[in-house]
C-alpha positions as CSV (number, residue, x, y, z in Angstrom):
1,M,-0.3,-7.0,37.4
2,T,3.3,-8.2,37.2
3,K,5.7,-5.6,35.8
4,E,9.0,-7.2,34.8
5,N,11.6,-4.5,35.1
6,N,15.1,-4.2,36.5
7,G,15.0,-0.5,36.9
8,A,15.3,2.6,34.6
9,V,18.5,2.5,32.6
10,S,18.9,6.3,32.8
11,G,18.8,6.6,36.6
12,G,21.7,7.7,38.7
13,G,24.6,10.2,38.2
14,A,24.3,13.5,36.5
15,P,21.1,14.5,34.7
16,K,20.8,13.0,31.3
17,K,20.2,14.8,28.1
18,K,16.7,14.4,26.8
19,K,16.2,11.8,24.1
20,A,13.4,12.6,21.6
21,I,11.8,9.8,19.7
22,A,8.8,9.3,17.5
23,I,6.8,6.1,17.7
24,A,5.0,4.2,15.0
25,M,2.6,1.5,16.2
26,Q,1.0,-1.4,14.2
27,G,-2.6,-2.3,14.6
28,G,-3.8,-5.7,15.8
29,G,-6.8,-5.5,18.0
30,A,-6.1,-7.1,21.4
31,H,-2.5,-7.7,20.3
32,G,-2.1,-4.0,20.9
33,A,-1.7,-4.8,24.6
34,Y,1.9,-5.8,23.7
35,T,2.4,-2.2,22.5
36,W,0.8,-1.0,25.8
37,G,3.6,-2.9,27.6
38,V,6.3,-1.4,25.4
39,L,5.0,2.1,26.0
40,D,4.6,1.6,29.7
41,R,8.3,0.7,30.0
42,L,9.5,3.5,27.6
43,L,7.5,6.1,29.6
44,E,9.3,5.1,32.8
45,E,12.4,6.7,31.3
46,K,12.2,10.3,32.4
47,D,14.8,11.3,29.8
48,I,12.8,9.9,26.8
49,V,10.6,12.5,25.2
50,I,7.9,11.3,22.7
51,E,7.6,13.9,20.1
52,G,5.2,12.2,17.8
53,V,3.0,9.0,17.6
54,S,1.4,7.3,14.7
55,G,-0.9,4.3,14.8
56,T,-3.5,2.2,13.1
57,S,-6.4,0.5,14.7
58,A,-5.2,-0.5,18.2
59,G,-2.0,1.4,17.5
60,G,-4.1,4.5,17.0
61,M,-5.9,3.9,20.3
62,N,-2.5,3.5,22.0
63,A,-1.2,6.7,20.2
64,V,-4.1,8.9,21.4
65,A,-4.0,7.5,24.9
66,T,-0.2,8.1,25.1
67,A,-0.6,11.7,23.8
68,Q,-3.5,12.6,26.0
69,G,-1.8,11.1,29.1
70,I,1.3,13.0,28.5
71,M,-0.7,16.2,28.0
72,T,-2.4,15.8,31.3
73,G,0.3,14.3,33.4
74,G,3.6,13.8,31.6
75,N,5.1,10.4,31.1
76,E,3.4,9.0,34.2
77,G,0.1,10.3,32.9
78,G,0.6,8.4,29.7
79,R,1.2,5.2,31.6
80,Q,-2.0,5.7,33.7
81,L,-4.3,6.5,30.7
82,L,-2.9,3.5,28.7
83,D,-3.6,1.3,31.7
84,K,-7.1,2.6,32.1
85,Y,-7.9,2.2,28.4
86,W,-6.9,-1.4,28.2
87,R,-8.8,-2.3,31.5
88,V,-11.9,-0.6,30.2
89,M,-11.6,-2.5,27.0
90,S,-11.3,-5.8,28.9
91,E,-14.3,-4.9,31.1
92,K,-16.4,-4.0,28.0
93,G,-15.4,-7.3,26.4
94,K,-16.8,-9.4,29.3
95,N,-20.1,-9.7,27.5
96,S,-18.6,-10.4,24.1
97,I,-19.3,-13.6,22.2
98,F,-15.6,-13.8,21.5
99,K,-14.3,-16.2,24.2
100,P,-11.8,-19.0,23.8
101,G,-13.5,-22.4,23.5
102,F,-13.2,-25.3,25.8
103,L,-10.5,-27.0,23.6
104,D,-8.6,-23.7,23.4
105,V,-8.6,-23.4,27.2
106,L,-7.6,-27.0,27.6
107,A,-4.6,-26.5,25.3
108,H,-3.7,-23.3,27.2
109,K,-4.1,-21.2,24.1
110,Y,-5.3,-17.6,23.7
111,T,-6.6,-18.3,20.2
112,M,-10.3,-18.9,19.6
113,H,-10.2,-21.4,16.8
114,N,-12.6,-23.5,18.8
115,S,-14.8,-20.7,20.1
116,P,-18.5,-21.1,19.2
117,G,-18.9,-17.3,19.1
118,F,-15.9,-16.7,16.9
119,L,-16.8,-19.6,14.6
120,M,-20.3,-18.4,14.2
121,F,-19.1,-14.8,13.4
122,D,-16.5,-16.1,11.0
123,F,-19.1,-18.0,9.1
124,L,-21.7,-15.3,9.0
125,S,-19.1,-12.6,8.0
126,K,-18.5,-14.6,4.8
127,I,-22.1,-14.4,3.7
128,M,-23.5,-11.3,5.5
129,S,-22.1,-7.7,5.7
130,P,-22.0,-5.6,8.8
131,Y,-24.9,-3.7,7.4
132,Q,-27.0,-6.9,7.6
133,M,-25.6,-8.3,10.9
134,N,-25.6,-5.0,12.6
135,P,-28.3,-2.8,10.9
136,F,-28.2,-0.2,13.7
137,G,-24.5,0.3,13.2
138,T,-23.6,0.0,16.9
139,N,-19.9,0.2,17.7
140,P,-18.7,-0.8,21.2
141,L,-15.6,1.2,20.7
142,K,-17.5,4.4,20.5
143,D,-18.5,4.5,24.1
144,V,-14.9,3.8,25.2
145,V,-13.5,6.5,22.9
146,E,-16.0,9.2,24.0
147,E,-15.5,8.3,27.7
148,L,-11.7,8.5,27.7
149,F,-10.5,11.0,25.1
150,D,-10.8,14.8,24.9
151,F,-10.2,15.6,21.3
152,E,-10.8,19.3,21.6
153,K,-7.9,19.6,24.0
154,L,-5.7,17.3,21.9
155,K,-6.3,19.5,18.8
156,D,-4.4,22.3,20.5
157,F,-1.7,20.1,22.0
158,N,1.4,20.2,19.9
159,D,4.0,18.7,22.2
160,V,3.0,15.2,20.9
161,K,2.0,15.1,17.3
162,I,-0.6,12.5,16.4
163,F,-1.0,10.7,13.1
164,L,-3.8,8.1,12.6
165,A,-4.0,6.1,9.4
166,A,-7.3,5.2,7.7
167,T,-8.2,3.9,4.2
168,H,-10.5,6.0,2.0
169,V,-13.2,3.6,0.8
170,Y,-13.9,5.2,-2.5
171,T,-10.3,5.8,-3.7
172,G,-8.4,3.2,-1.7
173,K,-5.9,6.0,-0.8
174,L,-4.3,6.6,2.6
175,K,-5.8,9.2,4.8
176,V,-3.8,10.5,7.8
177,F,-5.7,12.3,10.5
178,S,-3.5,14.6,12.6
179,N,-4.1,16.6,15.8
180,K,-6.3,19.2,14.1
181,D,-8.5,16.5,12.6
182,L,-9.1,14.5,15.8
183,C,-12.6,13.5,16.6
184,T,-14.4,10.4,17.7
185,E,-15.1,9.4,14.1
186,A,-11.5,9.7,13.0
187,L,-10.3,7.4,15.7
188,L,-13.1,4.9,15.0
189,A,-12.2,5.1,11.3
190,T,-8.7,3.9,11.8
191,A,-10.0,0.8,13.6
192,C,-12.9,0.1,11.3
193,L,-12.6,-3.5,10.1
194,P,-15.0,-3.7,7.1
195,T,-16.1,-7.3,8.0
196,M,-17.1,-6.1,11.5
197,Y,-18.3,-2.5,11.2
198,A,-20.0,-0.2,8.8
199,A,-17.7,2.3,7.2
200,V,-17.1,5.4,9.3
201,M,-18.0,8.8,7.9
202,V,-15.6,11.6,8.6
203,K,-16.5,15.0,7.0
204,N,-18.6,13.4,4.3
205,D,-16.1,10.7,3.3
206,Y,-16.2,7.0,4.3
207,Y,-13.2,5.2,5.8
208,W,-12.1,1.7,6.8
209,D,-9.2,0.5,8.9
210,G,-5.8,1.9,8.0
211,G,-4.1,-1.4,8.3
212,F,-4.6,-2.1,4.6
213,I,-2.4,0.7,3.4
214,G,-0.6,2.3,6.4
215,N,0.2,-0.1,9.2
216,P,1.7,2.0,10.7
217,V,2.2,5.2,8.7
218,I,5.8,6.5,9.1
219,A,6.2,9.3,6.6
220,P,4.5,12.0,8.8
221,L,6.8,11.2,11.7
222,I,9.7,11.9,9.3
223,Y,8.4,15.2,7.8
224,E,6.5,16.6,10.8
225,C,8.8,15.8,13.7
226,E,12.3,17.2,14.3
227,T,13.7,14.0,15.8
228,A,15.5,11.6,13.5
229,D,14.8,8.6,15.8
230,I,11.8,6.6,14.6
231,M,10.7,3.7,16.9
232,I,8.5,1.0,15.3
233,I,6.5,-1.3,17.5
234,K,5.7,-4.3,15.4
235,L,3.0,-6.9,16.1
236,N,2.6,-9.0,13.0
237,P,5.2,-11.7,12.6
238,T,7.5,-11.3,9.5
239,H,8.8,-14.9,9.5
240,R,7.0,-18.2,9.9
241,P,9.0,-21.4,10.5
242,R,6.6,-23.7,8.7
243,L,4.1,-23.9,5.9
244,P,0.5,-23.0,6.8
245,I,-1.7,-25.9,5.7
246,T,-5.0,-25.5,7.5
247,A,-7.7,-23.0,6.4
248,S,-7.2,-21.0,9.6
249,E,-3.4,-21.0,9.3
250,I,-3.5,-19.9,5.7
251,G,-6.0,-17.1,6.6
252,D,-3.8,-16.0,9.5
253,R,-0.7,-15.9,7.4
254,L,-2.4,-13.9,4.6
255,N,-3.6,-11.4,7.3
256,E,0.0,-11.0,8.6
257,I,1.5,-10.5,5.1
258,T,-1.2,-8.0,4.2
259,N,-0.8,-6.0,7.4
260,N,3.0,-6.0,7.0
261,T,3.0,-4.8,3.3
262,S,3.0,-1.1,4.0
263,I,5.8,-1.2,6.6
264,V,8.0,-3.3,4.3
265,R,7.4,-0.7,1.6
266,E,8.3,2.2,3.8
267,M,11.4,0.4,5.2
268,R,12.7,-0.3,1.7
269,S,12.4,3.4,0.9
270,I,14.2,4.4,4.1
271,H,16.9,1.9,3.4
272,F,17.3,3.2,-0.2
273,I,17.6,6.8,0.9
274,S,20.0,6.0,3.8
275,K,22.2,4.2,1.3
276,L,22.2,7.2,-1.0
277,I,23.3,9.4,1.9
278,D,26.0,6.9,3.0
279,D,27.3,6.6,-0.6
280,G,27.5,10.4,-0.9
281,L,25.1,10.4,-3.8
282,V,23.0,13.2,-2.3
283,K,23.9,16.7,-1.2
284,P,24.7,16.7,2.5
285,G,21.8,18.1,4.5
286,S,19.3,17.8,1.6
287,M,17.7,14.6,3.1
288,K,17.0,13.7,6.7
289,R,19.2,11.0,8.0
290,L,17.0,8.7,10.1
291,H,17.8,6.4,13.0
292,V,15.3,3.5,12.9
293,H,14.6,1.4,15.9
294,L,12.4,-1.7,16.1
295,I,10.8,-3.5,19.1
296,E,9.1,-6.8,18.4
297,D,8.7,-10.3,19.8
298,E,8.0,-12.8,17.1
299,A,8.1,-15.7,19.5
300,T,5.1,-14.3,21.5
301,F,3.0,-14.0,18.4
302,Q,3.9,-17.2,16.6
303,D,1.1,-19.2,18.2
304,L,-1.5,-16.4,18.0
305,G,-3.8,-16.3,15.1
306,W,-6.2,-13.6,13.9
307,S,-8.9,-14.9,16.2
308,S,-6.9,-13.9,19.3
309,K,-7.0,-10.3,18.2
310,L,-10.6,-10.3,19.4
311,N,-9.7,-11.8,22.8
312,T,-10.0,-9.1,25.4
313,D,-9.7,-11.3,28.5
314,I,-7.6,-9.5,31.0
315,V,-5.3,-12.5,31.6
316,F,-4.4,-12.4,27.9
317,L,-4.0,-8.7,27.8
318,E,-1.7,-8.7,30.8
319,H,0.3,-11.6,29.2
320,L,0.9,-9.4,26.2
321,F,1.6,-6.3,28.4
322,N,4.3,-8.1,30.3
323,A,5.8,-9.4,27.0
324,G,5.9,-5.9,25.7
325,R,7.5,-4.5,28.9
326,K,10.2,-7.3,28.7
327,S,10.9,-6.5,25.1
328,A,11.3,-2.8,25.8
329,D,13.4,-3.4,28.8
330,L,15.8,-5.5,26.8
331,W,15.9,-3.0,24.0
332,L,16.7,-0.2,26.4
333,K,19.5,-2.1,28.1
334,E,21.1,-2.8,24.7
335,N,20.3,0.4,22.8
336,Y,19.5,3.3,25.1
337,D,22.9,5.1,24.4
338,K,22.4,4.7,20.7
339,I,19.2,6.9,20.6
340,G,20.1,10.0,18.6
341,K,23.2,8.4,17.2
342,Q,22.5,5.4,15.0
343,T,20.0,3.0,13.6
344,T,19.5,-0.1,15.8
345,A,17.0,-2.0,13.6
346,N,18.3,-4.7,11.2
347,I,16.3,-3.3,8.3
348,V,17.9,-5.6,5.6
349,D,17.3,-8.9,7.4
350,E,13.8,-7.8,8.7
351,F,12.3,-6.1,5.7
352,I,14.5,-6.3,2.5
């Protein structure tokens, strides 16, 4: 695999002061390989300490892999387990029906708009539920989760706080699973797309993917972590340069808007409170002053629709991995010294 990196920015000279951050990761299926790349580059920085992680769907998988890797082997352990997770996912996906079609390959695209397997699933999912298409409730993610993650040890590991978002089916409310709640079912719940999988039961309640209501969830990182620096790794494009006109384009854009709704809401709240603090309208020290950071690459995701989130081909995953590393490397070069000091995300232009 190609790792695009010009060297750790914190190397050389006197030992650097540790920089604690908390990371919130959006979900997005195979698109989460971009987050893998971002994390891989951040974890190269020995002075960066990850105090907390939150995630939804693939973001939740990345979050747990990062925490467990750090628990067993520090930052390098995090890199190794993330690498293992994504390679196992690619290997498991070799027998999947979700493969780019001939026309997709011919056009050098990673989407599956012309994939017979995806088109068949897309059609059937509109007339049949997962309970009909998959009556035995098999979930290919379950074997991967049980193979790689040790939830009993993670429950007692407090150095990296974990927060996984899921949607409570009956109430539509947000459910956040933290370290003490971790189990196979909790992690599967955060990645349970209701058109693909039966709802996951956790302690007598049913849950779906957290992307509908917390993608990613940020509040627990604010209230449960000491650091004021929140890093958001964003996968779904905010802006589109042209009007979607085909059925697949309209569906993809609706998916992006829906999955960005919660982060827009939380960023508006953070911006509002930050302005109150800046304007001296709240008592000093009564509210936590946050430093918000954002890593994204809208250009990489502009040509990728929803179908590509099911593409686990290793070539595609490594393409996103390298894009993520490149984005993180650029962000570190420009903003490393600002960690712990100021917000680097342009919240107004991006979310307001």
